[in-house]
Structures are given as structure tokens and as C-alpha cells.
C-alpha positions in Angstrom: -10.1 -125.4 -88.4 -13.9 -127.4 -87.9 -13.1 -130.9 -88.0 -10.2 -132.2 -85.1 -7.4 -133.1 -86.9 -6.3 -136.9 -87.2 -3.0 -136.0 -88.9 -0.5 -133.5 -87.5 2.8 -133.5 -90.2 5.5 -131.5 -87.4 8.3 -130.1 -89.8 11.3 -128.5 -87.3 13.3 -125.8 -89.1 16.3 -124.0 -88.5 17.3 -121.0 -91.0 15.5 -122.6 -94.2 13.7 -119.4 -95.1 13.8 -120.1 -99.2 12.5 -123.8 -98.3 9.8 -123.1 -95.9 6.5 -121.6 -99.1 7.4 -124.6 -101.1 7.3 -127.7 -98.6 4.0 -126.3 -96.6 2.4 -125.4 -100.6 3.3 -128.9 -101.5 2.0 -130.6 -98.0 -1.4 -128.8 -99.0 -1.1 -130.7 -101.8 -0.8 -133.7 -100.4 -3.8 -133.5 -98.2 -6.3 -131.0 -98.6 -9.4 -132.9 -99.1 -8.0 -136.4 -98.2 -8.0 -136.8 -93.9 -8.5 -133.4 -91.6 -5.0 -132.7 -90.7 -2.9 -129.9 -89.5 0.8 -128.2 -89.6 3.0 -127.9 -86.8 6.1 -125.7 -88.0 8.6 -125.2 -85.0 11.2 -122.6 -85.2 14.5 -123.7 -84.0 15.6 -120.0 -83.3 16.2 -119.1 -87.2 18.4 -116.3 -87.3 17.2 -115.6 -91.2 13.6 -114.5 -92.1 11.9 -118.0 -91.5 9.9 -116.9 -89.0 8.5 -113.9 -90.9 7.9 -116.0 -93.3 5.9 -118.4 -91.6 3.7 -115.8 -89.6 2.9 -114.4 -93.5 1.8 -117.9 -94.5 -0.1 -118.4 -91.5 -2.6 -115.8 -93.0 -3.8 -117.4 -96.1 -3.5 -121.5 -94.6 -5.8 -122.0 -91.7 -3.9 -125.8 -91.0 -0.5 -123.9 -90.1 0.7 -123.5 -86.6 3.8 -121.9 -85.7 5.9 -122.9 -82.9 9.5 -120.8 -81.8 12.0 -121.6 -79.8 13.1 -119.2 -77.1 16.7 -120.6 -77.4 18.3 -123.0 -80.1 18.0 -127.0 -79.0 18.5 -129.5 -82.0 16.4 -131.1 -84.6 15.1 -134.1 -81.9 13.9 -131.3 -79.6 12.1 -129.5 -81.9 10.1 -132.8 -83.6 9.2 -133.1 -79.6 8.4 -129.9 -78.9 5.9 -130.1 -82.7 4.7 -133.7 -81.4 3.4 -132.4 -77.4 2.1 -129.7 -79.0 -0.1 -131.8 -81.8 -3.3 -132.2 -81.3 -3.4 -135.4 -84.2 -3.4 -138.7 -82.8 -0.8 -139.1 -85.8 1.9 -137.6 -86.7 3.9 -137.2 -89.6 7.1 -136.3 -89.9 9.3 -134.2 -92.8 12.4 -132.6 -92.7 12.6 -128.8 -93.5 14.5 -128.4 -96.5 12.8 -130.1 -98.6 14.7 -133.0 -99.3 11.4 -135.2 -98.1 8.8 -135.1 -100.5 5.0 -134.5 -98.9 3.8 -137.0 -101.4 4.8 -139.3 -100.2 2.7 -139.1 -96.6 -0.5 -140.9 -98.4 1.7 -143.5 -98.5 2.4 -144.5 -95.5 -0.7 -144.0 -94.2 -2.0 -146.8 -97.2 0.6 -148.8 -95.5 -0.8 -147.9 -91.7 -4.4 -149.3 -93.2 -2.4 -153.0 -94.1 -0.8 -153.0 -91.1 -1.1 -154.9 -87.5 -2.8 -152.6 -84.4 0.5 -152.9 -83.1 2.9 -150.9 -85.7 3.3 -147.8 -84.5 6.2 -146.3 -86.7 5.9 -146.4 -90.6 10.3 -145.2 -91.4 10.8 -143.3 -94.5 13.1 -145.2 -97.0 15.8 -143.0 -99.3 16.4 -145.9 -101.9 18.0 -143.1 -105.0 19.1 -140.7 -101.9 20.0 -137.0 -103.6 23.1 -136.5 -101.8 26.9 -135.8 -102.0 29.1 -139.2 -102.4 30.6 -138.4 -99.4 27.6 -137.9 -96.7 25.8 -141.3 -98.9 29.4 -143.1 -98.0 29.0 -141.7 -94.5 25.1 -143.0 -93.9 25.8 -146.4 -95.7 28.6 -147.0 -92.9 26.7 -145.1 -90.3 23.8 -148.0 -90.6 26.0 -150.7 -91.2 27.6 -150.3 -87.1 24.1 -149.2 -86.1 22.0 -152.5 -87.5 24.5 -154.5 -86.2 24.5 -153.0 -82.9 20.7 -152.4 -82.7 19.1 -155.4 -84.6 16.5 -152.9 -86.0 16.7 -154.2 -89.1 16.2 -150.7 -90.8 17.3 -150.2 -93.1 17.6 -146.5 -93.2 16.9 -144.4 -89.9 17.9 -141.0 -90.8 15.3 -140.5 -93.6 12.8 -137.2 -91.7 9.8 -138.8 -93.0 8.3 -140.8 -90.9 4.1 -142.0 -89.5 4.2 -142.5 -85.9 1.2 -142.7 -83.4 1.7 -139.9 -80.7 0.7 -141.7 -77.6 3.5 -144.4 -78.5 5.9 -141.4 -79.1 5.9 -139.3 -76.0 6.3 -142.6 -74.3 9.5 -143.2 -75.0 12.9 -141.9 -73.7 13.7 -138.6 -74.6 17.9 -137.6 -75.3 19.3 -135.3 -78.0 19.5 -137.4 -81.4 16.6 -139.8 -80.6 14.5 -139.1 -83.8 17.2 -141.2 -85.5 16.7 -144.0 -83.2 13.2 -144.2 -83.0 12.9 -147.8 -84.9 14.9 -149.4 -82.2 12.6 -147.4 -79.8 9.8 -148.4 -80.6 10.9 -151.7 -81.0 12.2 -152.0 -77.2 8.8 -150.4 -75.8 6.9 -153.6 -78.1 5.4 -152.1 -81.3 6.5 -153.4 -84.5 8.5 -150.5 -87.2 8.1 -150.8 -91.2 9.9 -148.9 -93.6 8.0 -147.8 -96.7 10.3 -146.4 -99.1 9.7 -142.9 -100.4 11.5 -140.1 -102.8 14.1 -138.0 -102.4 15.1 -134.8 -103.9 18.0 -132.4 -104.0 18.0 -129.4 -101.8 16.5 -126.6 -103.1 18.0 -123.5 -101.1 19.8 -123.1 -98.2 22.9 -125.5 -96.5 22.9 -128.5 -94.5 23.1 -128.7 -90.6 25.7 -130.9 -90.6 28.7 -132.5 -91.2 30.0 -135.8 -91.8 32.8 -136.4 -88.6 30.8 -134.2 -85.9 27.6 -136.3 -87.4 29.5 -139.8 -86.9 31.0 -138.9 -83.4 27.8 -137.7 -81.7 26.2 -141.2 -83.4 28.8 -143.2 -81.7 28.1 -142.3 -78.4 24.7 -142.2 -78.3 24.4 -146.0 -80.1 26.2 -147.0 -77.6 23.2 -145.3 -74.8 20.4 -146.9 -77.4 22.5 -150.5 -76.8 22.4 -150.4 -73.0 18.9 -148.8 -72.7 18.0 -152.4 -74.9 19.8 -154.4 -73.5 17.7 -153.2 -69.4 14.6 -153.2 -70.8 11.7 -154.5 -69.0 8.3 -155.4 -70.4 5.7 -156.8 -68.5 1.7 -157.9 -69.6 -0.6 -156.3 -67.3 -4.7 -156.9 -66.7 -7.1 -155.1 -64.8 -9.8 -156.8 -62.1 -12.9 -156.2 -62.6 
């Protein structure tokens, strides 16, 4: 790529061999000719044909970069791996299952253009979720509990499509599952966040890597940890003397 990308699209994947090619095609269709970009796929040690498919697509997609975890590390670590490797100043993330719509990335970019400079996160808000009833119910209660505890004024933190400044993200405290608490963590750092309504689609292939019980048990522990981080945060204004 001759032009340094201003946007890096980071996609973590685990066993998504049938979703890789369609999603990459949609990312290219949404962004090519609009903005200099790269696509950074992070394969979290998939056991199917995901990595082979990515290797084949590299030959026909010049924007594509592929990073492979040598041991399975989870979605938050995969996102962070991709962000650290990215060369763009801004990051767009997508879930690798194809339920997020890459056509929404330009919408997030347009929202950024009208936002204040201290707004560092634009979070997707799935207003018409295409998940099972049990998953929607679990998310509804999880969002209500999280909002009450963290007061992050965000209706949907679990949406995979987000746009954020790379430097601001890398300055956040890192822990497993942190990707579910980005609005609260960004606000803790002193930045504004905005929720943007986005499209949501049925999973076309493969199976979900989460279940409601495991997510709830981990979420309660993480909530307590993030709430503690917020109470212990301290921000100090500085100036450099001439």
C-alpha cells in the first residue's frame, strides 16, 4: 500500500472460515476509494480453515494483513493485538461472525467529523438485534446492571462495531474482556463517547463462541473490577513550562 492508512479495521476471529471472505469483501466495498485503510485480521488460534482462507485472500486484497496468535487468548487480547499492530491513527472494530455491517463504518466516520475533539469513541448501538430471544433478554439485563453500576450512559456496550482513537485505546488499563467496557474506560480516562445506531444481522454461518451463563458469571466479576477502577481514578491537568 503506497498511502499510509488513516483507518485500521481490526477483526478478531476464531473458527470463522465461512465468514471471512464475505466480510472482507464488504469491508473493501464500504471503504475502498473513500479513505486510506488497512484490514488487520487477528486469528485467535482457529482450529478450522480460517487461517488458510486468510492466507488465500491476502493475494487478492492488498489492504489485508493477518496476525496469528500462537495460543488461544480470547477476544479482548485479539483486539488489543490488532490495535497494537495497526498503523492507522483511528481503529474500527468488527466481530468476525459477520453480524456487524461494514457499511456502518462510514456512518461512524461521518459522526466523528461533527463531534467534539475530545470524543474518542463512537460505539455501535444495535437498535434491532438479530439474536435469539434468550441472548437479547440476557443482554438487556446485563446492560441495565452495568449502566446502574458504571453510569456510562451507553445503551449497548456489547456491539462489536466501534470506532476509536488508537492512542486513547492503548492508554486504557488492559484486562481480559475489557472490550465490553470501552465506553466506561474511555470516560474514566476523561474522554467523551457517543452511541450510534447501527445495523445488526443474523449470523450466516458458524456458531457463537459464548453462552449466557458463562458471560454472566464473568461479567459480574468484571463489573466489580471496572467499578473499582473508576472509583480509584485520578486525572491531573498539566502544562509544560517554556
